[in-house]
C-alpha positions as CSV (number, residue, x, y, z in Angstrom):
1,M,-10.6,-35.7,-13.4
2,D,-13.2,-33.7,-15.1
3,V,-12.7,-30.0,-16.2
4,N,-15.6,-29.1,-13.5
5,D,-13.1,-30.7,-10.8
6,L,-10.5,-28.7,-11.4
7,R,-12.9,-25.6,-11.6
8,A,-13.9,-27.0,-8.0
9,A,-10.3,-27.2,-6.7
10,V,-9.4,-23.6,-8.1
11,T,-12.6,-22.3,-6.6
12,L,-11.6,-24.1,-3.3
13,L,-8.1,-23.2,-3.2
14,T,-9.0,-19.3,-3.6
15,F,-11.5,-19.5,-0.5
16,L,-8.9,-20.8,1.7
17,V,-7.0,-18.1,0.2
18,F,-8.8,-15.1,0.9
19,I,-9.8,-16.5,4.5
20,S,-6.4,-16.8,5.3
21,I,-5.3,-13.1,4.4
22,V,-8.5,-11.8,6.2
23,W,-7.0,-13.9,9.2
24,W,-3.9,-12.1,8.8
25,A,-5.1,-8.9,8.4
26,F,-7.5,-9.0,11.4
27,S,-5.3,-10.7,13.6
28,T,-5.1,-9.2,17.1
29,K,-0.6,-9.8,16.9
30,R,-0.6,-7.3,14.0
31,K,-3.2,-4.8,15.1
32,Q,-0.5,-2.3,16.8
33,S,1.9,-2.2,13.5
34,F,-0.9,-1.8,11.8
35,D,-1.7,1.3,13.6
36,E,1.6,2.9,13.4
37,V,1.5,2.4,9.6
38,A,-2.1,4.2,9.8
39,L,-0.7,6.9,11.3
40,L,3.1,7.6,8.9
41,P,0.5,10.1,6.2
42,F,0.5,12.5,9.1
43,T,3.8,12.5,10.6
44,D,6.0,15.2,10.2
45,D,8.7,14.8,7.5
46,E,12.1,16.9,7.7
47,P,11.8,20.6,6.3
48,V,12.2,20.6,2.5
49,D,15.4,23.5,1.3
50,S,12.9,26.0,-0.2
51,A,14.7,26.3,-3.8
52,Y,14.6,22.7,-4.3
53,Q,10.5,23.0,-3.2
54,G,10.0,25.7,-5.7
55,A,11.9,23.5,-8.6
56,S,9.5,21.0,-7.5
57,H,6.6,22.5,-8.9
58,G,8.0,24.0,-11.8
59,N,8.6,27.7,-10.8
60,T,12.1,27.9,-12.0
61,E,13.0,30.7,-13.7
62,R,14.2,30.6,-17.3
63,K,16.2,33.0,-19.7
64,A,14.8,33.9,-22.8
65,S,17.2,33.3,-25.8
């Protein structure tokens, strides 16, 4: 077995993995779940407490020493 045979085998294996991932991603069985997940950024979360929201943006009051 030559190093070029090994390279060809790795290339073939990589191509088969790529085709498998593409087939999995575009499978009709997963379309509904992918559509639901795609809308997650647009869903409303619970309201955030105003004190917590100010602290997360660095708007906290500091006392001068």
